[in-house]
C-alpha positions as CSV (number, residue, x, y, z in Angstrom):
1,M,-35.0,-11.4,-112.8
2,I,-35.8,-11.8,-109.1
3,T,-39.3,-10.8,-108.2
4,K,-41.2,-11.6,-105.1
5,R,-44.5,-10.5,-103.7
6,I,-43.6,-9.1,-100.3
7,R,-45.7,-10.8,-97.6
8,S,-44.3,-8.9,-94.7
9,A,-43.0,-5.4,-93.9
10,V,-40.1,-7.1,-92.3
11,F,-38.5,-7.2,-95.8
12,A,-37.6,-3.5,-95.6
13,A,-35.9,-3.9,-92.3
14,V,-33.9,-6.9,-93.5
15,V,-32.8,-5.3,-96.7
16,A,-31.7,-2.2,-94.7
17,A,-29.4,-4.4,-92.9
18,V,-28.0,-6.1,-96.0
19,T,-24.3,-5.5,-96.0
20,V,-21.4,-7.4,-97.4
21,G,-18.4,-8.8,-95.6
22,A,-14.9,-7.6,-95.7
23,I,-12.0,-9.3,-97.4
24,G,-9.3,-8.6,-94.8
25,C,-7.3,-6.2,-92.6
26,S,-4.0,-4.6,-93.5
27,P,-0.9,-6.1,-92.0
28,A,-0.7,-3.0,-89.7
29,A,-3.8,-4.3,-87.9
30,A,-2.1,-7.6,-87.0
31,T,1.0,-6.0,-85.6
32,P,0.4,-4.4,-82.2
33,D,2.7,-1.8,-80.8
34,P,4.4,-3.4,-77.7
35,G,5.4,0.0,-76.4
36,A,1.8,1.1,-76.2
37,A,0.8,-1.9,-74.2
38,L,3.6,-1.4,-71.7
39,A,2.6,2.2,-71.3
40,V,-0.9,1.2,-70.4
41,K,0.4,-1.2,-67.7
42,R,2.8,1.3,-66.2
43,I,0.6,4.4,-66.0
44,G,-2.9,2.8,-66.2
45,A,-4.0,4.7,-69.3
46,A,-3.1,4.8,-72.9
47,P,-1.4,8.0,-74.1
48,I,-3.7,10.5,-75.8
49,E,-2.6,11.5,-79.3
50,A,-4.1,14.1,-81.7
51,A,-6.3,12.6,-84.4
52,H,-4.6,12.6,-87.8
53,P,-6.6,13.5,-90.9
54,T,-7.0,10.6,-93.3
55,T,-7.0,10.5,-97.1
56,Q,-9.0,7.2,-97.0
57,P,-12.7,7.3,-98.0
58,N,-15.4,7.2,-95.3
59,V,-17.6,4.2,-95.9
60,A,-19.9,4.7,-92.9
61,R,-23.5,5.4,-94.1
62,D,-25.1,8.5,-92.6
63,P,-28.0,7.1,-90.6
64,S,-30.1,10.1,-91.3
65,I,-30.2,9.3,-95.0
66,V,-33.4,7.2,-95.5
67,P,-36.0,7.2,-98.3
68,P,-39.2,9.1,-97.6
69,P,-42.1,7.3,-96.1
70,I,-44.4,5.5,-98.5
71,T,-47.6,7.5,-99.1
72,R,-49.2,5.3,-101.8
73,T,-51.9,2.8,-100.7
74,E,-51.7,0.2,-103.4
75,P,-48.8,-2.3,-104.0
76,T,-46.6,-1.7,-107.1
77,T,-43.4,-2.8,-108.7
78,V,-40.4,-1.2,-107.1
79,E,-37.0,-1.4,-108.8
80,F,-33.6,-1.0,-107.1
81,T,-30.1,-0.9,-108.6
82,L,-27.2,-1.7,-106.2
83,T,-23.6,-1.3,-107.2
84,A,-21.0,-3.5,-105.5
85,K,-18.0,-1.3,-104.7
86,E,-14.8,-2.6,-103.1
87,V,-13.4,0.2,-101.0
88,T,-10.2,0.3,-98.8
89,A,-11.0,2.7,-96.0
90,E,-9.6,3.5,-92.5
91,L,-11.1,1.3,-89.8
92,A,-9.0,2.9,-87.0
93,D,-6.1,5.4,-86.9
94,G,-3.6,3.9,-89.2
95,V,-5.5,0.6,-89.8
96,T,-7.2,0.1,-93.2
97,Y,-9.7,-2.5,-94.1
98,D,-11.0,-3.8,-97.5
99,F,-14.8,-3.3,-97.4
100,W,-17.3,-4.9,-99.8
101,T,-20.0,-2.2,-100.0
102,F,-23.2,-1.4,-101.8
103,D,-23.0,2.0,-103.4
104,G,-19.9,2.7,-101.5
105,T,-21.3,2.6,-97.9
106,V,-21.7,0.2,-95.0
107,P,-24.5,-0.7,-94.6
108,G,-25.7,-0.1,-98.1
109,P,-28.8,2.0,-98.9
110,M,-32.1,1.4,-97.2
111,L,-34.6,-0.1,-99.7
112,R,-38.1,0.9,-98.6
113,V,-41.1,-1.1,-99.9
114,M,-44.6,-1.9,-98.6
115,E,-46.3,-5.2,-98.1
116,G,-47.5,-6.6,-101.4
117,D,-44.9,-4.8,-103.5
118,T,-43.1,-6.7,-106.2
119,V,-39.4,-5.9,-105.8
120,K,-36.9,-6.1,-108.7
121,V,-33.2,-5.9,-107.7
122,T,-30.4,-5.3,-110.2
123,L,-26.8,-5.8,-109.0
124,V,-23.9,-4.1,-110.9
125,N,-20.4,-5.4,-110.2
126,P,-18.0,-3.0,-112.0
127,K,-15.1,-4.5,-113.9
128,E,-12.7,-2.7,-111.5
129,N,-13.7,-5.0,-108.7
130,K,-11.6,-8.0,-107.9
131,V,-14.2,-10.6,-106.8
132,G,-17.7,-11.7,-107.5
133,H,-20.6,-10.2,-105.4
134,N,-24.2,-11.0,-104.8
135,V,-27.2,-9.9,-102.8
136,D,-28.8,-12.3,-100.2
137,L,-32.3,-11.1,-99.6
138,H,-33.7,-13.0,-96.6
139,A,-37.3,-12.4,-97.5
140,V,-37.0,-13.9,-101.0
141,N,-37.9,-17.5,-101.8
142,G,-35.3,-19.7,-103.4
143,P,-31.8,-20.9,-102.6
144,G,-29.8,-18.4,-100.6
145,G,-32.5,-15.7,-100.7
146,G,-31.8,-15.2,-104.4
147,A,-28.0,-14.9,-103.9
148,A,-27.3,-17.6,-106.6
149,V,-29.4,-15.6,-109.2
150,L,-27.8,-12.3,-108.3
151,N,-24.2,-13.6,-108.3
152,A,-22.2,-11.2,-110.5
153,N,-18.5,-11.5,-111.4
154,P,-16.5,-8.3,-112.1
155,G,-17.9,-6.5,-115.1
156,E,-21.3,-8.3,-114.9
157,T,-24.8,-7.1,-114.1
158,R,-27.5,-9.4,-112.7
159,C,-31.2,-8.8,-112.2
């Protein structure tokens, strides 16, 4: 189990920014439309097209979704469970991207704690995922901010 006495409120801000990388773009992203580039050169502006509805999931996290302010005055143990979810979503019209997300969004959820809290993080990597995942908490002591301890292959849970 990874536990750490939080010495700075910076931890919450760092964890809020914890996201995972992406594993690649679709081939469509690497093949530009030469006709579109020529149109820009000839008339000075790209043609405007109507947006097309997508059936791809939306992985962008709503920035208004944050945990409530902490009202307690004493440190405590705070536990979080993060689920690694590999999601193919639309990055731009017709361009998909394979995202590594926490709980299906980028960035993952904001984890709010106060100075002095002991934080316990559990990472779930569902068996449907294709690769191992981890959480790198920059405010945690130890190699890789705890990433080595929280490394979970598909179907594993680490805490």
